[in-house]
Phi, psi and omega in degrees: 000314180297323180296319181296315179298319181296315180295323178296319180295320179296319180297320179295317180295320179296321179297318179297318180296319180295318179296322179296322180291336180277345180291145179296143181290150179296141180282111181267003181266003179293138179297142179267122181273117179248126181293122179283146180295141180293142181300143181292134180285128181262120178273081185301316183298318181294319179295316180299318180299317181294316182288326174297321178298316180297312183296318181289348182272351184298317177304319178293317181302315181292316182295318183268003180054047184276082180292334178297322178292319178298317179300323183282323188277320187268138177288151181298330182258021182295148178233136183233146170245118183274166184303333180274003179093353180283159180262149178216179180212186183296319181301319179294317179298317179299317180294316181299317181292317181296321182277354184066035182291337180256118178228150180196152175293325176205153181216119181236151174246127185226169175054039183287135174226135179243126176246119180266121180274309175205194186295341186234011179211143181196169174215156180237150174232138180198185183226131174264131177243113187241134177252122179053049181278141179227149175230124180269117183280168182297331180276005178093347179285151179246132179238155179284143174268135178307140183294333177218135175226150174255134184231157176227118179247129178255130184245150171223140178269119180237124182053038176083000181241140179279130181232142172281122181254341178200148180205152177213146178219146181226146178291145175267114184278142176293139180297138179273147180288122179249147180295129179286148177305331181285347182264001180287163182300138179288161180305331181296337181265359183289142179300337183289343181244016175293151178303137179289144177304336182293338182252003176289144178296133179281160179304328180292342183259005183286336176215158182284129180292148178273128180276111179266141178292141180286143178302334183288340183246018178288133180294000000 
């Protein structure tokens, strides 16, 4: 009996194995769906607040010669274009602030706009308003600072801190007085309506000729 049961079990197991071998193989070419990471949430308001704070602090930094703030705000590889077109870097800014090369009766930052590109990059646009500003050059000469400049600062977040990586500023020129269309010469003054030479009085018409008596009719 045991032998019969054993043989039956073996037959059943063999049948299962045979049936399993006849089943189609699993399709291993199906694409594997991998969940993509959710996009990082950008806290735009927080970034704008931080960059506005940095920009508005520049008048104090210059006045108090706060080189520690410059060291913290500017990236080591930052590149700058100054209002006169010259190039500068962080080392130059640190020296200027430390030496008090920038002086002014007042310095204001206005018209600030912050554009956030993503979680780690942004730029600001603004206007500097300077009263009686002077800059002491390395050769000892002093030059005037433009009373108003427009600037563009590019920021990158590195190791969790916002750094200026590039900046440029240009002087805002006072508008020049241009002739208004109403101030142009009137048509009466146009060369196209000047009197034609044909109607100008000829030299013979400038005075009345004197009628002299002919010798033939002299009494």
